[in-house]
N, C-alpha and C positions, 0 to 999 in steps of 0.2 A: 777802573776805566780802561779804555784801550790805549791809544797813544795820546799823551798829554797835549801835544800841539797838532794832533791830526786834523781837527776841524779848521785850523789855520792853514795847513799845508795842502790839503786835498779838496778838490771841488766835487760836488755831487755828480754822480754818474749812475745811470740806470741801464738795464739790459736793452739792447737794440731790438726793434721789431723787424721781422723779415720784410723784404721789399714787397710793396703792395701788389705789383704785377705777378709775383710768385705766390703769395699767400691766398689771393682770392681764387686761385685755381684748385685749392684743396681745403680740407677741414681741420688741418693740423694747427696746433697752437702757434700763435703769432710771434712769440718772443724767442730770440736766439739765446744760446747759452751765454752765461755771464762768467768770464774766466775767474778762476780762484784768486789770482793775484788782485784783480779788481774788487772782488768781494771783500777781501781782507783789508784793502785800502779804504773801502767805504766804511767798514766796521771801525776803522781807526778814527773816523770823524765823530764817533760818539763821545761826547764831552762829559766831564765831571760836573754835571749841572746841579748837583745837590739834591734837588727834588725832581725826579724823572717824570715829567708830566706825560710822557708816552705811556706810562702804566695806566693812567686814568683815561687816556684817549682810547686804549685798547679794551674792548668789552671782555676779553678773557684774561686781562691783566698780565699779559706776557712780560717776562722778566728781561726786557729788551736790552738794557745796558749790560746785564750779566752775560747774555750770549753774544753780544757784540764784542765784548772783551775777550771771550773764549775763542771766537773766530779769529780775531786779530792775533792771538797767541798760538794759533794753529792747533787748538784743542777742540776739534770738531765733534768728537764723540761726547765730550762733556757738554758741548753746546746743544746737541740734540736732546740730551737728558733734561737740560734746563727748559728747552722749548716744549718738550712733551709734558713737562710737569704742569703746564697751564693750558695747553692746547692739544687736543686729541688729533687734530687733522691740519697741521701747518701746510701740508701739501695742497689743501683746498684753499686756505686763506692766503697762502703765498702766491696764489694765482689770481683769485677773483675778489679778494678783499680790497675796498677802496683806500685802505690804510688810514683810518682816523688817528692812528698812533703818530704818523708822520705830521699830520696837521697839528698835533699837540707837542711835537718835539721842541725843546727849548731852543735849540740851535735855529729853528725855523722862525724865531722872532725877528731876526734881521739877516739871516742867511738861508740858503736852501737847506731843508731838513735832511737828517740822516736817511739813507736809502734803506729803511727798515724792512720793507716788504721784500725787496730783492735778496736781502741777506737771509731772511726767514726761508725763502724759497730755496736758496743755495744750501742751507743747513739740512733741510729735509731730503733734498735730492742727493746730497753727499751721503746721508745716512742710509738711504735705500741702496745706493750704489755699493756701499761698503758692507751691506748686510747687517746694519745695526738695528734695523726695524724688524723685530721678531715678535711672534705671539707671546703674550704674557698671561697665561691662564691662571686663575686663582689657585692658591695652595689648598684651600678647603671650600666646600660648598655648604651653604646655609640651609638648604632644603626649601627655600622660598622661591616662588615663581612670579616673574613680572612680565606682563605683556606690554610691548611698546607699539603703539599704532602710528605708523608712518616711518619711512626709512630715509628721510632727508637728514640734513646735518644735525638737527636737534635730536632726532630719534637715534641716530647712530652714536652720537657722543654720549647720550644717556645710557644706551645699551652697553657700550664698552665700559663705562664707569660702573654700572650696576653688576655687570658680569665679573669685573675684577674684584668687586666686593663679595663675590661668592654666590650671587643669586643666579638662578637659571632664567635667562632672558630669551624671550621669543619676540622677534620683530615681525609685525604684520604689515604687508604692503599690498595695496589694491592693484598696482601695476604688474606687468609681467617680469620686471627686473627690479632689483633693489637699488635704491639711490635717491628716490624722490626728486626734489628740485635739482640735485646735483646730476642726476641721470637724465631727466627729461626737460628741465627748464633752462639749463645753461648750454649754449652751443659748444660743440667740440673745439672750435678755434679758441675758446677761452679755457676749457677744461676737457681734455681728452678723457674718454671714459675708461681707458686703461688705468688712469690714476685712481679712479673710484674703485675699480675692480681689485687692485692690489691691496687696498685697505680692507675691502670686504673679505678677501682671503685671510687677512690677519685676524679680523673679528671672528670669522667662522672657526679658525684654528684655536682661538681662545675659548670657544664654547658657545658663542652667540648663535641662536637658531633663527634662520630666515624662512619666512613663508610668504610666497607671492600669490597674487590672484585672490587675496583675502580682503574684501571690502567690508569693513565692519559697519554694520547698520544697513547693509544691502544684502550680502550673501552670508553674513554671520551676525547673529543676534548679540548685541553688546552685553546682554545679561549672561551669556555664556562666558564672556571674559571675566565678569565679576564672580562667577561661580567657580571657574577653573584656575584663576590666578589670585595670588595674594595681594597684588597691586597692579594697577593699569596706568600707563602714562600715555597721554594723547599728544602726539607730535605730528599731526597730519597737515600742518601748514595753514596758510590763509589763501585758499584757492578760489574763493568766490570773486569773480572779476567785476570791476566797476564798469557799468555799461555807459553808452552814450545815447540816451533816448531822444533822438531828434528825428524829424521827418526823413523818411527814406532808409531808416535803420534796418528795415526788413529785406532790403535788396540782397541778392546773392553777391558774394565776393567781399563781404564785410565780416571779419573774424576777430575774435579776441587774440591778442598776441600769443598767449600761452598755447592756444590751439595750434598755431602755426609753428612755434618753436618745438613743441612736444612731438608733432608729427615729423618734423625734420630729424629729430634725435632718434625716433623710432626707425625712420628710413635709414639713417646712418648706421644703426646697429643691425640692420638687416631683418628687422621684425616684420611680420606679416601686417598688411594694412587693414585687415579685417573688414574689407569692403568700404572703408571710409573714402570719401571723395578727396583727392589730393589737393592740398593748398600749396600752390607753387607760384613763384614770382617770375618765372622764365618768360621773357619778352613782354612783361606787363609794366604799366605805370603804377607804381606802388606808393601809397601814402601811409605813413606811420603817424598815428595821432598819439602823442606822448613823447616827451623828450628825455625820459630817464634811462636807466640802465637796460630795462627790458626793451625799450624802443631801440636802443643802440644794438642790442642782440638781434632784433629783427632786421635792422639795417645791414649788419654784417652777413646775416643769413641771406637776405635778398641779393646782395652783391654776388654771393657764391652761387646763387640760383640764376644769375644772368638776367636780372630785371632790366627793362628798357630804361627806366628812370626810378629814382627813389627820393622821396621828400619826407623829412621828419619834422612834425609840427609840435610846438610847445605853447601852451597858454601863457606861461610866465614870460616876463621880459628877458632879454638876453643878459646873462650875468657878466660882470666885469672879468677881465683876464686875471687880475690880481685879487687878493682877499678883500671882500667888501667890508667897510668900516662897521657894519652892523654885526659882523661875526668875527670879532677880534680873537687873536690867539688866546687860549688854546682851543677855542671852539672849532667845530667843523666849518670850514670856510664856504661862504657863498662866492663862487667864482666859476668861470667857464672851464669845463673839462672836455678834453678831446680824447675820446676813446679810439681804439684801433680802427673800429668800423667807420668812424668819421673821416679818417685819413683815406679811406678806400673809395670815397665818392659820395654822391648824393648831396642834397641840399638841406640845410637846417634853417628853420624859420621860427621866430619867437613872436609872442604877443598875438597869437592866432586863435580865434574862437571859431570852431566849426559849427555851422548853423543848420545845414541839411545835406543830404545826399540825393543825387538824381541818377536815374538809370535808363537803360534802353527798353525796347518793347518786350524783351525776354526776361525782364526783371533783374538784370545784372547791373551792378553799380558802374557808372561811367564818369561821374564827376563828383567832386567834393566842393561845397560852397562855404566860403569863410568870410570873416570880417576881422579887422584889426581890433584887438582888445585894449581897453584902458588899464589903468593902474589897479593894484589891489585896493580893497578886498573884493570889489564888485566885478571887476573886469568888464565894465560896460562897453558895448560895441561902439566904435568910433564911426559916426555917420559919414557916408561917402567912401568908406574904405573897403567895401565889399569886393571880393574877387573869387574866381573859381579855378580849380585845378583838375586836370584829367586824372581819372583813377579807375584802374581795372581791378585792383586789390587794395583793400583798406584794412589795416591792422590796428586794433584798439589796444594801446599800451598805457592806459590811464589809471593803473593801480588795481588794488583789491580791497574788498570791504569786509574781510575776515574769513573765518573758516566756513565751509559749507554746512549749513544747519540741518538740512534734510538727511535723515538717516541716523547716524550715531548720536549727534547732539540732541536732536528732538526726541529720540527714543529714550535717552537717559534723563531728559528734562534738565540739562545742565544750564546753570545760570550764565548769562552773558554780561559783559561790562557795557557802558554807554556807547562804545565804539563797535560793538558787535563781536568782540573777541571773547574767548572763554574767561570767565571771571574766576580768579583764584585768590587765595590769601598769600601772605609772605612765604608760606611753606609750599607754594605751587599746587596746593590741593584745590580741586574743583568743589562744586556743591554736592557731588556724589561721593559717598564714603569709599575710600580706597582708590579713588580716581584722581590722577594728577594731570597737569598740562604744562607744556613747554614750547618754546619757539614761536613761530608766527601765529600759531593757533591761539596763543596766550597774549602776545604783545602786538600782534598785527604784522603786516608785511614789513620785513626788515632785511638786514644783512646776514650772510652766511656766518660771519664771525659772531653775531649776536645769537644766532641759533645754536651754535656750539656752546657759547657761554650759558645759554638757557638750559640746554641739555645737561650740562655738568651740574648746574645748581639744582635742577629738578632731581637728578640722580641722588644728590646728597639727602634731600628731603624724603625721597622714596625709601632710601636705605634706613634713614632714621625712623620712619613710620614702621618699617618692618622689624627693625632690630632694637629700637629704643634709643640708639645713638649711632653716629656715623663718623668714620675716619675719612670719608671722601671730602675733598676740598669743595668749598662753596664758590 
C-alpha cells in the first residue's frame, strides 16, 4: 500500500476546472493541471483494504492499488508499466471515464473515495512527457492477417493487442479520420484530438495499418474481408439512434445528438462540410431531450456556439445528491452528477415527457410541448401539468438501439441478440465463421472503458482462433 495512515491524514482533492468564463470561449479541455505533489498525496490515501473492490468496479481490471503505491513512492515509470498492463489507453479513460472504480473504492463506504481517475491521468501524462510511451512492435510476425472494422476504442485496443501478438492488422474506418467515437462523438473540451493522434502515431509505428473512407457493406463487400483476411473483428459501435416518433418530428431543426456533435468535431478539425447544412446553436433556443452524457456533451457544445438559451430535459426523476439506497456500495450509484457543461449554464429539468413538436409556416420547429411524467415504470402523464418551451433547435440524445443493420450485418446475415446487438458466444465469435465482434456492437451503447476491455478480450479470442492458443490477457 501507499501510506498506512494516508486515508486518515489527507482529504480527497481533484483537479480544478478552468473558470467558466474562460473555457466557454474555446474548445480546449476544461481541467487544469494537477500538481505532482497533490497527485502523490492523493495516491497516499489508497488504503490496505484487503480486497480491492476497485478492481471489480473497473471494466479493464486496472491494478489500482499497485500503481497508487508506486506513485506515492515516486516510481512513476513502474506505475505506467502497471497501468499499461491492463489498459491500452489510460490517456482516454483518465479523461472521459466516469470512474466506476471510485464508486467501488472501499474507502468510499464512509469517506470520499480515492481520486483514482486523476491519478491515472497524471501517470499517463507523465509517461508521455518523459518519453516512456514508445512503439512496441512485435519481435516476430505470424503471417496471419486480421481486419478490424471500426476505429473506436474497442477497435483500436483490439488492433494494438493483435498486432503485438504478431498478426498483420488492418483497421478499416468509414470516416475520413481514424478514431471513431473518440474522434467524432466526444467534444474537444473533453478530449482534445491531439491526444488521439499521438496514440495513432504509436500504433502506426508498431505496424498497425489504417485505411479511411472504407465503409464495409457500402463501398466494400464484406465477402472480400472473409476472402482476404484470416479473421475479421467487428467493432463498428452502436450507431443506430433511438428516435422520438411523436407528432411534429418531421419539422426542420430536429436532429439526433450525434449528428450535431459529429459535425462540430469535423468543423473543429477543419474538415470540408461536403455540402451538409450546418447545425449550429448560435442565437437559438436549444432543447436537448435526454439527460445523459451525450446530452451533456450537446449542452457544452451549445454553450460554445453561443446559444440564446439551452434546456436539457430528462424523463427520469431528479436523482438525489448522495448515493441512493437502491444502489449501495460497491454498485454504481444512482445520484446527481454535475458535469462541466452543467456548470456553464442552461437549465436541467426532470420528469419531463415530450408529447409533440410544433413549427412555423416554413416547417421549422418553434416549440416543444411537454407534460410532467409520473413514476416508473409507466411514466404516465400527470393531468394538468402540460407546458411548452420555445425551441429553434432540438437535439435528441435518448440513446441508441444497437449497430446499424443495413450493409455489413444484413449482407453477412449475422445473428442478433434480443436487444438488437451482434450475438456472440463467450469467445466473441459471431454466427459467421472467422468473424468476431467487440465493443458497443456486441454489448450495446456503453462506456469507453468497457469498449477497451471488450477489444482486449476479443483480441485474445481472435488470437486463439488463429494460433490455437493465446498469451494475450483476457
